[in-house]
PDBQT receptor file of N, H, CA, C and O in Angstrom, charges set to zero:
ATOM      1  N   UNK A   1      71.054 141.285  24.993  1.00  0.00    +0.000 N 
ATOM      2  CA  UNK A   1      70.067 141.735  25.828  1.00  0.00    +0.000 C 
ATOM      3  C   UNK A   1      69.700 141.698  27.208  1.00  0.00    +0.000 C 
ATOM      4  O   UNK A   1      69.679 140.485  27.419  1.00  0.00    +0.000 OA
ATOM      5  N   UNK A   2      69.380 142.293  28.342  1.00  0.00    +0.000 N 
ATOM      6  H   UNK A   2      69.397 143.278  28.171  1.00  0.00    +0.000 HD
ATOM      7  CA  UNK A   2      69.469 142.136  29.519  1.00  0.00    +0.000 C 
ATOM      8  C   UNK A   2      67.785 142.107  29.962  1.00  0.00    +0.000 C 
ATOM      9  O   UNK A   2      66.997 142.878  29.414  1.00  0.00    +0.000 OA
ATOM     10  N   UNK A   3      67.369 141.178  30.959  1.00  0.00    +0.000 N 
ATOM     11  H   UNK A   3      68.010 140.552  31.404  1.00  0.00    +0.000 HD
ATOM     12  CA  UNK A   3      66.171 141.907  31.491  1.00  0.00    +0.000 C 
ATOM     13  C   UNK A   3      66.114 142.402  32.880  1.00  0.00    +0.000 C 
ATOM     14  O   UNK A   3      66.957 142.000  33.681  1.00  0.00    +0.000 OA
ATOM     15  N   UNK A   4      64.977 143.440  33.330  1.00  0.00    +0.000 N 
ATOM     16  H   UNK A   4      64.291 143.767  32.679  1.00  0.00    +0.000 HD
ATOM     17  CA  UNK A   4      65.328 144.080  34.448  1.00  0.00    +0.000 C 
ATOM     18  C   UNK A   4      63.728 143.909  34.882  1.00  0.00    +0.000 C 
ATOM     19  O   UNK A   4      62.897 144.574  34.264  1.00  0.00    +0.000 OA
ATOM     20  N   UNK A   5      63.144 142.683  36.346  1.00  0.00    +0.000 N 
ATOM     21  H   UNK A   5      63.819 142.143  36.849  1.00  0.00    +0.000 HD
ATOM     22  CA  UNK A   5      62.610 143.074  36.944  1.00  0.00    +0.000 C 
ATOM     23  C   UNK A   5      62.283 143.697  38.047  1.00  0.00    +0.000 C 
ATOM     24  O   UNK A   5      62.950 143.214  38.962  1.00  0.00    +0.000 OA
ATOM     25  N   UNK A   6      61.338 144.829  38.553  1.00  0.00    +0.000 N 
ATOM     26  H   UNK A   6      60.797 145.220  37.809  1.00  0.00    +0.000 HD
ATOM     27  CA  UNK A   6      61.044 145.739  39.308  1.00  0.00    +0.000 C 
ATOM     28  C   UNK A   6      60.012 146.048  39.561  1.00  0.00    +0.000 C 
ATOM     29  O   UNK A   6      59.062 146.371  38.849  1.00  0.00    +0.000 OA
ATOM     30  N   UNK A   7      60.187 145.932  41.085  1.00  0.00    +0.000 N 
ATOM     31  H   UNK A   7      60.959 145.669  41.664  1.00  0.00    +0.000 HD
ATOM     32  CA  UNK A   7      58.713 145.863  42.163  1.00  0.00    +0.000 C 
ATOM     33  C   UNK A   7      58.032 147.197  42.234  1.00  0.00    +0.000 C 
ATOM     34  O   UNK A   7      57.625 147.264  43.393  1.00  0.00    +0.000 OA
ATOM     35  N   UNK A   8      57.703 148.271  41.613  1.00  0.00    +0.000 N 
ATOM     36  H   UNK A   8      58.034 148.217  40.671  1.00  0.00    +0.000 HD
ATOM     37  CA  UNK A   8      57.335 149.391  41.935  1.00  0.00    +0.000 C 
ATOM     38  C   UNK A   8      55.792 149.533  42.648  1.00  0.00    +0.000 C 
ATOM     39  O   UNK A   8      54.766 149.158  42.079  1.00  0.00    +0.000 OA
ATOM     40  N   UNK A   9      55.825 150.086  43.873  1.00  0.00    +0.000 N 
ATOM     41  H   UNK A   9      56.658 150.389  44.335  1.00  0.00    +0.000 HD
ATOM     42  CA  UNK A   9      54.845 150.441  44.608  1.00  0.00    +0.000 C 
ATOM     43  C   UNK A   9      53.972 151.906  44.668  1.00  0.00    +0.000 C 
ATOM     44  O   UNK A   9      54.741 152.747  44.200  1.00  0.00    +0.000 OA
ATOM     45  N   UNK A  10      53.060 152.374  44.937  1.00  0.00    +0.000 N 
ATOM     46  H   UNK A  10      52.435 151.691  45.316  1.00  0.00    +0.000 HD
ATOM     47  CA  UNK A  10      52.246 153.505  45.502  1.00  0.00    +0.000 C 
ATOM     48  C   UNK A  10      51.368 153.301  46.272  1.00  0.00    +0.000 C 
ATOM     49  O   UNK A  10      50.260 153.078  45.783  1.00  0.00    +0.000 OA
ATOM     50  N   UNK A  11      51.480 153.297  47.426  1.00  0.00    +0.000 N 
ATOM     51  H   UNK A  11      52.380 153.478  47.823  1.00  0.00    +0.000 HD
ATOM     52  CA  UNK A  11      50.359 153.494  48.165  1.00  0.00    +0.000 C 
ATOM     53  C   UNK A  11      50.101 151.813  48.609  1.00  0.00    +0.000 C 
ATOM     54  O   UNK A  11      50.858 151.151  49.319  1.00  0.00    +0.000 OA
ATOM     55  N   UNK A  12      48.804 151.339  47.973  1.00  0.00    +0.000 N 
ATOM     56  H   UNK A  12      48.189 151.877  47.396  1.00  0.00    +0.000 HD
ATOM     57  CA  UNK A  12      48.480 149.879  47.674  1.00  0.00    +0.000 C 
ATOM     58  C   UNK A  12      48.373 149.296  46.484  1.00  0.00    +0.000 C 
ATOM     59  O   UNK A  12      48.210 148.092  46.284  1.00  0.00    +0.000 OA
ATOM     60  N   UNK A  13      48.464 150.157  45.682  1.00  0.00    +0.000 N 
ATOM     61  H   UNK A  13      48.597 151.134  45.846  1.00  0.00    +0.000 HD
ATOM     62  CA  UNK A  13      48.855 149.972  44.050  1.00  0.00    +0.000 C 
ATOM     63  C   UNK A  13      50.312 149.302  43.791  1.00  0.00    +0.000 C 
ATOM     64  O   UNK A  13      51.231 150.085  43.551  1.00  0.00    +0.000 OA
ATOM     65  N   UNK A  14      50.548 148.125  43.817  1.00  0.00    +0.000 N 
ATOM     66  H   UNK A  14      49.802 147.489  44.012  1.00  0.00    +0.000 HD
ATOM     67  CA  UNK A  14      51.676 147.634  43.321  1.00  0.00    +0.000 C 
ATOM     68  C   UNK A  14      52.293 146.762  41.772  1.00  0.00    +0.000 C 
ATOM     69  O   UNK A  14      51.695 145.938  41.080  1.00  0.00    +0.000 OA
ATOM     70  N   UNK A  15      52.894 147.007  41.702  1.00  0.00    +0.000 N 
ATOM     71  H   UNK A  15      53.380 147.676  42.264  1.00  0.00    +0.000 HD
ATOM     72  CA  UNK A  15      53.088 146.169  39.919  1.00  0.00    +0.000 C 
ATOM     73  C   UNK A  15      54.445 145.420  39.579  1.00  0.00    +0.000 C 
ATOM     74  O   UNK A  15      55.296 145.826  40.370  1.00  0.00    +0.000 OA
ATOM     75  N   UNK A  16      54.938 144.542  38.760  1.00  0.00    +0.000 N 
ATOM     76  H   UNK A  16      54.247 144.212  38.118  1.00  0.00    +0.000 HD
ATOM     77  CA  UNK A  16      55.946 144.260  38.675  1.00  0.00    +0.000 C 
ATOM     78  C   UNK A  16      55.912 144.659  37.397  1.00  0.00    +0.000 C 
ATOM     79  O   UNK A  16      54.996 144.370  36.628  1.00  0.00    +0.000 OA
ATOM     80  N   UNK A  17      57.400 145.682  36.953  1.00  0.00    +0.000 N 
ATOM     81  H   UNK A  17      58.145 145.917  37.578  1.00  0.00    +0.000 HD
ATOM     82  CA  UNK A  17      57.604 145.730  35.496  1.00  0.00    +0.000 C 
ATOM     83  C   UNK A  17      59.122 145.157  35.354  1.00  0.00    +0.000 C 
ATOM     84  O   UNK A  17      60.134 144.945  36.023  1.00  0.00    +0.000 OA
ATOM     85  N   UNK A  18      58.489 145.027  33.745  1.00  0.00    +0.000 N 
ATOM     86  H   UNK A  18      57.668 145.199  33.202  1.00  0.00    +0.000 HD
ATOM     87  CA  UNK A  18      59.953 143.930  33.211  1.00  0.00    +0.000 C 
ATOM     88  C   UNK A  18      60.326 144.992  31.741  1.00  0.00    +0.000 C 
ATOM     89  O   UNK A  18      59.629 145.456  30.840  1.00  0.00    +0.000 OA
ATOM     90  N   UNK A  19      62.038 145.067  32.143  1.00  0.00    +0.000 N 
ATOM     91  H   UNK A  19      62.604 144.689  32.876  1.00  0.00    +0.000 HD
ATOM     92  CA  UNK A  19      62.738 145.747  30.897  1.00  0.00    +0.000 C 
ATOM     93  C   UNK A  19      63.384 144.920  30.165  1.00  0.00    +0.000 C 
ATOM     94  O   UNK A  19      64.134 144.091  30.679  1.00  0.00    +0.000 OA
ATOM     95  N   UNK A  20      63.230 144.993  29.048  1.00  0.00    +0.000 N 
ATOM     96  H   UNK A  20      62.620 145.667  28.630  1.00  0.00    +0.000 HD
ATOM     97  CA  UNK A  20      63.838 144.269  27.902  1.00  0.00    +0.000 C 
ATOM     98  C   UNK A  20      64.996 145.245  27.340  1.00  0.00    +0.000 C 
ATOM     99  O   UNK A  20      64.752 146.278  26.715  1.00  0.00    +0.000 OA
ATOM    100  N   UNK A  21      66.248 144.788  27.638  1.00  0.00    +0.000 N 
ATOM    101  H   UNK A  21      66.446 143.949  28.146  1.00  0.00    +0.000 HD
ATOM    102  CA  UNK A  21      67.042 146.144  26.619  1.00  0.00    +0.000 C 
ATOM    103  C   UNK A  21      68.401 145.240  25.913  1.00  0.00    +0.000 C 
ATOM    104  O   UNK A  21      69.049 144.261  26.283  1.00  0.00    +0.000 OA
ATOM    105  N   UNK A  22      68.430 146.121  24.735  1.00  0.00    +0.000 N 
ATOM    106  H   UNK A  22      67.904 146.917  24.434  1.00  0.00    +0.000 HD
ATOM    107  CA  UNK A  22      69.455 145.765  24.083  1.00  0.00    +0.000 C 
ATOM    108  C   UNK A  22      70.771 146.506  24.488  1.00  0.00    +0.000 C 
ATOM    109  O   UNK A  22      70.640 147.723  24.358  1.00  0.00    +0.000 OA
ATOM    110  N   UNK A  23      71.898 146.154  24.903  1.00  0.00    +0.000 N 
ATOM    111  H   UNK A  23      72.004 145.166  25.008  1.00  0.00    +0.000 HD
ATOM    112  CA  UNK A  23      73.061 147.082  24.811  1.00  0.00    +0.000 C 
ATOM    113  C   UNK A  23      72.509 148.804  23.845  1.00  0.00    +0.000 C 
ATOM    114  O   UNK A  23      72.193 149.920  24.257  1.00  0.00    +0.000 OA
ATOM    115  N   UNK A  24      72.609 148.324  22.766  1.00  0.00    +0.000 N 
ATOM    116  H   UNK A  24      72.866 147.418  22.431  1.00  0.00    +0.000 HD
ATOM    117  CA  UNK A  24      72.513 149.868  22.435  1.00  0.00    +0.000 C 
ATOM    118  C   UNK A  24      71.615 150.594  22.525  1.00  0.00    +0.000 C 
ATOM    119  O   UNK A  24      71.547 151.687  21.963  1.00  0.00    +0.000 OA
ATOM    120  N   UNK A  25      70.513 149.953  23.473  1.00  0.00    +0.000 N 
ATOM    121  H   UNK A  25      70.568 149.065  23.930  1.00  0.00    +0.000 HD
ATOM    122  CA  UNK A  25      69.244 150.930  24.112  1.00  0.00    +0.000 C 
ATOM    123  C   UNK A  25      69.340 151.322  25.140  1.00  0.00    +0.000 C 
ATOM    124  O   UNK A  25      68.392 151.806  25.760  1.00  0.00    +0.000 OA
ATOM    125  N   UNK A  26      70.686 151.200  25.652  1.00  0.00    +0.000 N 
ATOM    126  H   UNK A  26      71.456 150.807  25.149  1.00  0.00    +0.000 HD
ATOM    127  CA  UNK A  26      70.877 151.354  27.580  1.00  0.00    +0.000 C 
ATOM    128  C   UNK A  26      70.552 153.057  27.928  1.00  0.00    +0.000 C 
ATOM    129  O   UNK A  26      70.766 153.951  27.108  1.00  0.00    +0.000 OA
ATOM    130  N   UNK A  27      70.069 153.252  29.131  1.00  0.00    +0.000 N 
ATOM    131  H   UNK A  27      69.896 152.526  29.797  1.00  0.00    +0.000 HD
ATOM    132  CA  UNK A  27      69.135 154.908  29.010  1.00  0.00    +0.000 C 
ATOM    133  C   UNK A  27      68.159 155.134  28.142  1.00  0.00    +0.000 C 
ATOM    134  O   UNK A  27      67.652 156.256  28.145  1.00  0.00    +0.000 OA
ATOM    135  N   UNK A  28      67.732 154.238  27.313  1.00  0.00    +0.000 N 
ATOM    136  H   UNK A  28      68.144 153.326  27.310  1.00  0.00    +0.000 HD
ATOM    137  CA  UNK A  28      66.663 154.978  26.471  1.00  0.00    +0.000 C 
ATOM    138  C   UNK A  28      65.402 154.536  26.550  1.00  0.00    +0.000 C 
ATOM    139  O   UNK A  28      64.455 155.100  26.002  1.00  0.00    +0.000 OA
ATOM    140  N   UNK A  29      65.286 152.993  27.577  1.00  0.00    +0.000 N 
ATOM    141  H   UNK A  29      66.055 152.536  28.023  1.00  0.00    +0.000 HD
ATOM    142  CA  UNK A  29      64.338 152.260  28.170  1.00  0.00    +0.000 C 
ATOM    143  C   UNK A  29      63.648 152.711  29.211  1.00  0.00    +0.000 C 
ATOM    144  O   UNK A  29      64.315 152.963  30.215  1.00  0.00    +0.000 OA
ATOM    145  N   UNK A  30      62.029 152.956  29.274  1.00  0.00    +0.000 N 
ATOM    146  H   UNK A  30      61.488 152.752  28.459  1.00  0.00    +0.000 HD
ATOM    147  CA  UNK A  30      61.481 153.814  30.458  1.00  0.00    +0.000 C 
ATOM    148  C   UNK A  30      59.945 152.940  30.650  1.00  0.00    +0.000 C 
ATOM    149  O   UNK A  30      59.612 152.037  29.882  1.00  0.00    +0.000 OA
ATOM    150  N   UNK A  31      59.315 153.291  31.533  1.00  0.00    +0.000 N 
ATOM    151  H   UNK A  31      59.585 154.025  32.157  1.00  0.00    +0.000 HD
ATOM    152  CA  UNK A  31      58.176 152.789  31.965  1.00  0.00    +0.000 C 
ATOM    153  C   UNK A  31      57.372 153.711  32.201  1.00  0.00    +0.000 C 
ATOM    154  O   UNK A  31      57.856 154.815  32.453  1.00  0.00    +0.000 OA
ATOM    155  N   UNK A  32      55.822 153.540  32.192  1.00  0.00    +0.000 N 
ATOM    156  H   UNK A  32      55.429 152.644  31.987  1.00  0.00    +0.000 HD
ATOM    157  CA  UNK A  32      55.426 154.674  33.266  1.00  0.00    +0.000 C 
ATOM    158  C   UNK A  32      54.911 153.589  34.382  1.00  0.00    +0.000 C 
ATOM    159  O   UNK A  32      54.800 152.390  34.126  1.00  0.00    +0.000 OA
ATOM    160  N   UNK A  33      54.668 154.067  35.419  1.00  0.00    +0.000 N 
ATOM    161  H   UNK A  33      54.758 155.041  35.626  1.00  0.00    +0.000 HD
ATOM    162  CA  UNK A  33      53.264 153.983  36.712  1.00  0.00    +0.000 C 
ATOM    163  C   UNK A  33      53.358 155.043  37.483  1.00  0.00    +0.000 C 
ATOM    164  O   UNK A  33      54.344 155.610  37.954  1.00  0.00    +0.000 OA
ATOM    165  N   UNK A  34      51.776 155.336  37.595  1.00  0.00    +0.000 N 
ATOM    166  H   UNK A  34      50.975 154.875  37.212  1.00  0.00    +0.000 HD
ATOM    167  CA  UNK A  34      51.070 155.729  39.282  1.00  0.00    +0.000 C 
ATOM    168  C   UNK A  34      51.772 157.133  38.801  1.00  0.00    +0.000 C 
ATOM    169  O   UNK A  34      52.216 157.778  39.751  1.00  0.00    +0.000 OA
ATOM    170  N   UNK A  35      51.992 157.831  37.292  1.00  0.00    +0.000 N 
ATOM    171  H   UNK A  35      51.632 157.307  36.521  1.00  0.00    +0.000 HD
ATOM    172  CA  UNK A  35      52.515 159.179  37.532  1.00  0.00    +0.000 C 
ATOM    173  C   UNK A  35      53.988 159.560  37.447  1.00  0.00    +0.000 C 
ATOM    174  O   UNK A  35      54.429 160.697  37.610  1.00  0.00    +0.000 OA
ATOM    175  N   UNK A  36      54.961 158.042  37.063  1.00  0.00    +0.000 N 
ATOM    176  H   UNK A  36      54.602 157.119  36.931  1.00  0.00    +0.000 HD
ATOM    177  CA  UNK A  36      56.249 158.396  37.101  1.00  0.00    +0.000 C 
ATOM    178  C   UNK A  36      56.983 158.044  36.137  1.00  0.00    +0.000 C 
ATOM    179  O   UNK A  36      56.500 156.984  35.741  1.00  0.00    +0.000 OA
ATOM    180  N   UNK A  37      57.725 158.261  35.619  1.00  0.00    +0.000 N 
ATOM    181  H   UNK A  37      58.117 159.123  35.941  1.00  0.00    +0.000 HD
ATOM    182  CA  UNK A  37      58.632 157.799  34.652  1.00  0.00    +0.000 C 
ATOM    183  C   UNK A  37      59.989 156.780  35.094  1.00  0.00    +0.000 C 
ATOM    184  O   UNK A  37      60.979 157.392  35.494  1.00  0.00    +0.000 OA
ATOM    185  N   UNK A  38      60.035 155.974  35.065  1.00  0.00    +0.000 N 
ATOM    186  H   UNK A  38      59.231 155.477  34.740  1.00  0.00    +0.000 HD
ATOM    187  CA  UNK A  38      61.151 155.100  35.485  1.00  0.00    +0.000 C 
ATOM    188  C   UNK A  38      61.940 154.476  34.127  1.00  0.00    +0.000 C 
ATOM    189  O   UNK A  38      61.516 153.960  33.092  1.00  0.00    +0.000 OA
ATOM    190  N   UNK A  39      63.376 154.791  34.663  1.00  0.00    +0.000 N 
ATOM    191  H   UNK A  39      63.721 155.209  35.503  1.00  0.00    +0.000 HD
ATOM    192  CA  UNK A  39      64.097 154.605  33.201  1.00  0.00    +0.000 C 
ATOM    193  C   UNK A  39      65.250 153.777  34.065  1.00  0.00    +0.000 C 
ATOM    194  O   UNK A  39      65.583 153.819  35.249  1.00  0.00    +0.000 OA
ATOM    195  N   UNK A  40      65.609 153.166  33.160  1.00  0.00    +0.000 N 
ATOM    196  H   UNK A  40      65.338 153.132  32.198  1.00  0.00    +0.000 HD
ATOM    197  CA  UNK A  40      66.708 151.945  33.243  1.00  0.00    +0.000 C 
ATOM    198  C   UNK A  40      68.005 152.793  32.918  1.00  0.00    +0.000 C 
ATOM    199  O   UNK A  40      68.018 152.732  31.689  1.00  0.00    +0.000 OA
ATOM    200  N   UNK A  41      68.857 153.378  33.206  1.00  0.00    +0.000 N 
ATOM    201  H   UNK A  41      68.847 153.427  34.205  1.00  0.00    +0.000 HD
ATOM    202  CA  UNK A  41      70.172 153.996  32.727  1.00  0.00    +0.000 C 
ATOM    203  C   UNK A  41      70.783 152.991  32.531  1.00  0.00    +0.000 C 
ATOM    204  O   UNK A  41      70.973 152.627  31.371  1.00  0.00    +0.000 OA
ATOM    205  N   UNK A  42      71.323 152.164  33.743  1.00  0.00    +0.000 N 
ATOM    206  H   UNK A  42      71.168 152.460  34.686  1.00  0.00    +0.000 HD
ATOM    207  CA  UNK A  42      72.005 151.450  33.055  1.00  0.00    +0.000 C 
ATOM    208  C   UNK A  42      72.634 150.280  33.814  1.00  0.00    +0.000 C 
ATOM    209  O   UNK A  42      72.890 150.447  35.007  1.00  0.00    +0.000 OA
ATOM    210  N   UNK A  43      72.900 149.130  33.235  1.00  0.00    +0.000 N 
ATOM    211  H   UNK A  43      72.692 148.994  32.267  1.00  0.00    +0.000 HD
ATOM    212  CA  UNK A  43      73.073 147.523  34.696  1.00  0.00    +0.000 C 
ATOM    213  C   UNK A  43      74.766 146.971  34.240  1.00  0.00    +0.000 C 
ATOM    214  O   UNK A  43      74.990 146.228  33.284  1.00  0.00    +0.000 OA
ATOM    215  N   UNK A  44      75.414 147.317  34.810  1.00  0.00    +0.000 N 
ATOM    216  H   UNK A  44      75.231 147.921  35.586  1.00  0.00    +0.000 HD
ATOM    217  CA  UNK A  44      76.301 146.714  35.244  1.00  0.00    +0.000 C 
ATOM    218  C   UNK A  44      76.866 144.998  35.854  1.00  0.00    +0.000 C 
ATOM    219  O   UNK A  44      76.635 144.801  37.047  1.00  0.00    +0.000 OA
ATOM    220  N   UNK A  45      77.449 144.025  35.203  1.00  0.00    +0.000 N 
ATOM    221  H   UNK A  45      77.637 144.185  34.233  1.00  0.00    +0.000 HD
ATOM    222  CA  UNK A  45      77.877 144.372  34.064  1.00  0.00    +0.000 C 
ATOM    223  C   UNK A  45      77.212 143.963  33.091  1.00  0.00    +0.000 C 
ATOM    224  O   UNK A  45      76.094 143.543  33.389  1.00  0.00    +0.000 OA
ATOM    225  N   UNK A  46      77.584 143.921  31.684  1.00  0.00    +0.000 N 
ATOM    226  H   UNK A  46      78.492 144.262  31.442  1.00  0.00    +0.000 HD
ATOM    227  CA  UNK A  46      76.844 143.524  30.796  1.00  0.00    +0.000 C 
ATOM    228  C   UNK A  46      76.866 142.531  30.534  1.00  0.00    +0.000 C 
ATOM    229  O   UNK A  46      78.006 142.100  30.705  1.00  0.00    +0.000 OA
ATOM    230  N   UNK A  47      75.971 141.537  30.041  1.00  0.00    +0.000 N 
ATOM    231  H   UNK A  47      75.044 141.887  29.902  1.00  0.00    +0.000 HD
ATOM    232  CA  UNK A  47      76.156 140.378  29.966  1.00  0.00    +0.000 C 
ATOM    233  C   UNK A  47      76.701 139.584  28.831  1.00  0.00    +0.000 C 
ATOM    234  O   UNK A  47      76.071 139.780  27.791  1.00  0.00    +0.000 OA
ATOM    235  N   UNK A  48      77.885 138.581  28.708  1.00  0.00    +0.000 N 
ATOM    236  H   UNK A  48      78.397 138.422  29.552  1.00  0.00    +0.000 HD
ATOM    237  CA  UNK A  48      78.369 138.229  27.457  1.00  0.00    +0.000 C 
ATOM    238  C   UNK A  48      78.114 136.837  27.256  1.00  0.00    +0.000 C 
ATOM    239  O   UNK A  48      78.007 135.947  28.099  1.00  0.00    +0.000 OA
ATOM    240  N   UNK A  49      78.020 136.777  25.812  1.00  0.00    +0.000 N 
ATOM    241  H   UNK A  49      78.107 137.501  25.127  1.00  0.00    +0.000 HD
ATOM    242  CA  UNK A  49      77.351 135.376  25.619  1.00  0.00    +0.000 C 
ATOM    243  C   UNK A  49      78.405 134.553  25.760  1.00  0.00    +0.000 C 
ATOM    244  O   UNK A  49      79.613 134.768  25.669  1.00  0.00    +0.000 OA
ATOM    245  N   UNK A  50      77.796 133.597  25.992  1.00  0.00    +0.000 N 
ATOM    246  H   UNK A  50      76.814 133.422  26.067  1.00  0.00    +0.000 HD
ATOM    247  CA  UNK A  50      78.289 131.977  27.083  1.00  0.00    +0.000 C 
ATOM    248  C   UNK A  50      78.960 132.201  28.681  1.00  0.00    +0.000 C 
ATOM    249  O   UNK A  50      79.612 131.408  29.359  1.00  0.00    +0.000 OA
ATOM    250  N   UNK A  51      78.542 133.541  28.964  1.00  0.00    +0.000 N 
ATOM    251  H   UNK A  51      78.012 134.186  28.412  1.00  0.00    +0.000 HD
ATOM    252  CA  UNK A  51      78.637 133.403  30.023  1.00  0.00    +0.000 C 
ATOM    253  C   UNK A  51      77.688 133.588  31.426  1.00  0.00    +0.000 C 
ATOM    254  O   UNK A  51      76.850 134.474  31.259  1.00  0.00    +0.000 OA
ATOM    255  N   UNK A  52      77.637 133.031  32.604  1.00  0.00    +0.000 N 
ATOM    256  H   UNK A  52      78.318 132.312  32.740  1.00  0.00    +0.000 HD
ATOM    257  CA  UNK A  52      76.913 133.217  33.547  1.00  0.00    +0.000 C 
ATOM    258  C   UNK A  52      77.195 134.448  34.510  1.00  0.00    +0.000 C 
ATOM    259  O   UNK A  52      78.350 134.779  34.777  1.00  0.00    +0.000 OA
ATOM    260  N   UNK A  53      75.847 135.254  35.131  1.00  0.00    +0.000 N 
ATOM    261  H   UNK A  53      74.908 134.985  34.914  1.00  0.00    +0.000 HD
ATOM    262  CA  UNK A  53      76.346 136.286  36.199  1.00  0.00    +0.000 C 
ATOM    263  C   UNK A  53      75.474 135.886  37.304  1.00  0.00    +0.000 C 
ATOM    264  O   UNK A  53      74.375 136.409  37.120  1.00  0.00    +0.000 OA
ATOM    265  N   UNK A  54      75.485 135.458  37.955  1.00  0.00    +0.000 N 
ATOM    266  H   UNK A  54      76.378 135.033  38.105  1.00  0.00    +0.000 HD
ATOM    267  CA  UNK A  54      74.677 135.868  39.344  1.00  0.00    +0.000 C 
ATOM    268  C   UNK A  54      74.022 136.642  39.115  1.00  0.00    +0.000 C 
ATOM    269  O   UNK A  54      74.287 137.571  38.352  1.00  0.00    +0.000 OA
ATOM    270  N   UNK A  55      72.642 136.426  39.906  1.00  0.00    +0.000 N 
ATOM    271  H   UNK A  55      72.427 135.671  40.526  1.00  0.00    +0.000 HD
ATOM    272  CA  UNK A  55      71.786 138.055  39.899  1.00  0.00    +0.000 C 
ATOM    273  C   UNK A  55      71.897 138.940  41.036  1.00  0.00    +0.000 C 
ATOM    274  O   UNK A  55      71.407 140.069  41.010  1.00  0.00    +0.000 OA
ATOM    275  N   UNK A  56      72.554 138.454  42.086  1.00  0.00    +0.000 N 
ATOM    276  H   UNK A  56      72.952 137.537  42.108  1.00  0.00    +0.000 HD
ATOM    277  CA  UNK A  56      73.166 139.378  42.893  1.00  0.00    +0.000 C 
ATOM    278  C   UNK A  56      74.435 139.967  42.263  1.00  0.00    +0.000 C 
ATOM    279  O   UNK A  56      74.892 140.877  42.955  1.00  0.00    +0.000 OA
ATOM    280  N   UNK A  57      75.141 139.707  41.134  1.00  0.00    +0.000 N 
ATOM    281  H   UNK A  57      74.769 138.968  40.572  1.00  0.00    +0.000 HD
ATOM    282  CA  UNK A  57      76.416 140.523  40.840  1.00  0.00    +0.000 C 
ATOM    283  C   UNK A  57      76.234 141.789  40.238  1.00  0.00    +0.000 C 
ATOM    284  O   UNK A  57      76.931 142.780  40.020  1.00  0.00    +0.000 OA
ATOM    285  N   UNK A  58      74.664 141.306  39.972  1.00  0.00    +0.000 N 
ATOM    286  H   UNK A  58      74.098 140.501  40.149  1.00  0.00    +0.000 HD
ATOM    287  CA  UNK A  58      74.343 143.343  38.653  1.00  0.00    +0.000 C 
ATOM    288  C   UNK A  58      74.086 144.217  39.733  1.00  0.00    +0.000 C 
ATOM    289  O   UNK A  58      73.715 143.902  40.864  1.00  0.00    +0.000 OA
ATOM    290  N   UNK A  59      74.279 145.157  39.356  1.00  0.00    +0.000 N 
ATOM    291  H   UNK A  59      74.580 145.412  38.438  1.00  0.00    +0.000 HD
ATOM    292  CA  UNK A  59      73.471 146.818  39.970  1.00  0.00    +0.000 C 
ATOM    293  C   UNK A  59      72.678 146.877  38.595  1.00  0.00    +0.000 C 
ATOM    294  O   UNK A  59      72.940 146.468  37.463  1.00  0.00    +0.000 OA
ATOM    295  N   UNK A  60      71.911 147.359  38.993  1.00  0.00    +0.000 N 
ATOM    296  H   UNK A  60      71.699 147.691  39.912  1.00  0.00    +0.000 HD
ATOM    297  CA  UNK A  60      71.065 148.908  38.086  1.00  0.00    +0.000 C 
ATOM    298  C   UNK A  60      71.257 150.507  38.483  1.00  0.00    +0.000 C 
ATOM    299  O   UNK A  60      71.511 151.030  39.568  1.00  0.00    +0.000 OA
ATOM    300  N   UNK A  61      71.104 150.897  37.581  1.00  0.00    +0.000 N 
ATOM    301  H   UNK A  61      70.897 150.472  36.699  1.00  0.00    +0.000 HD
ATOM    302  CA  UNK A  61      71.163 152.201  37.730  1.00  0.00    +0.000 C 
ATOM    303  C   UNK A  61      69.733 152.674  37.491  1.00  0.00    +0.000 C 
ATOM    304  O   UNK A  61      69.580 152.102  36.412  1.00  0.00    +0.000 OA
ATOM    305  N   UNK A  62      68.824 153.162  37.655  1.00  0.00    +0.000 N 
ATOM    306  H   UNK A  62      68.948 153.627  38.532  1.00  0.00    +0.000 HD
ATOM    307  CA  UNK A  62      67.103 154.224  37.614  1.00  0.00    +0.000 C 
ATOM    308  C   UNK A  62      67.305 155.216  37.898  1.00  0.00    +0.000 C 
ATOM    309  O   UNK A  62      68.063 155.462  38.836  1.00  0.00    +0.000 OA
ATOM    310  N   UNK A  63      66.715 156.136  37.208  1.00  0.00    +0.000 N 
ATOM    311  H   UNK A  63      66.100 155.937  36.445  1.00  0.00    +0.000 HD
ATOM    312  CA  UNK A  63      66.201 157.381  37.038  1.00  0.00    +0.000 C 
ATOM    313  C   UNK A  63      64.841 157.035  37.335  1.00  0.00    +0.000 C 
ATOM    314  O   UNK A  63      64.313 156.117  36.708  1.00  0.00    +0.000 OA
ATOM    315  N   UNK A  64      63.957 157.922  38.581  1.00  0.00    +0.000 N 
ATOM    316  H   UNK A  64      64.386 158.668  39.091  1.00  0.00    +0.000 HD
ATOM    317  CA  UNK A  64      62.432 158.031  38.696  1.00  0.00    +0.000 C 
ATOM    318  C   UNK A  64      62.510 159.376  38.516  1.00  0.00    +0.000 C 
ATOM    319  O   UNK A  64      63.366 160.086  39.043  1.00  0.00    +0.000 OA
ATOM    320  N   UNK A  65      61.528 159.803  37.688  1.00  0.00    +0.000 N 
ATOM    321  H   UNK A  65      60.833 159.226  37.260  1.00  0.00    +0.000 HD
ATOM    322  CA  UNK A  65      60.908 161.538  38.063  1.00  0.00    +0.000 C 
ATOM    323  C   UNK A  65      59.058 160.933  37.527  1.00  0.00    +0.000 C 
ATOM    324  O   UNK A  65      58.583 159.945  36.967  1.00  0.00    +0.000 OA
ATOM    325  N   UNK A  66      58.603 162.067  38.047  1.00  0.00    +0.000 N 
ATOM    326  H   UNK A  66      58.988 162.869  38.502  1.00  0.00    +0.000 HD
ATOM    327  CA  UNK A  66      57.360 162.536  38.116  1.00  0.00    +0.000 C 
ATOM    328  C   UNK A  66      57.062 163.255  36.895  1.00  0.00    +0.000 C 
ATOM    329  O   UNK A  66      57.536 164.364  36.651  1.00  0.00    +0.000 OA
ATOM    330  N   UNK A  67      56.144 162.522  35.997  1.00  0.00    +0.000 N 
ATOM    331  H   UNK A  67      55.759 161.620  36.195  1.00  0.00    +0.000 HD
ATOM    332  CA  UNK A  67      55.417 163.329  35.008  1.00  0.00    +0.000 C 
ATOM    333  C   UNK A  67      54.751 164.608  34.550  1.00  0.00    +0.000 C 
ATOM    334  O   UNK A  67      54.239 164.672  33.433  1.00  0.00    +0.000 OA
TER     335      UNK A  67
């Protein structure tokens, strides 16, 4: 499982969104914010049990679209 925290803002409305994603659900987890759908398409590298990956070594691919 990977957790992604994303700060979304539209004008003065700001919110931190949390995504908890299982490997099998990658590309299927989305949330809505201010008329937008935010989808986490991919996170790399995928975490492995027993190893620690520094946060700055992750990349997150998002797809944002109007609802």
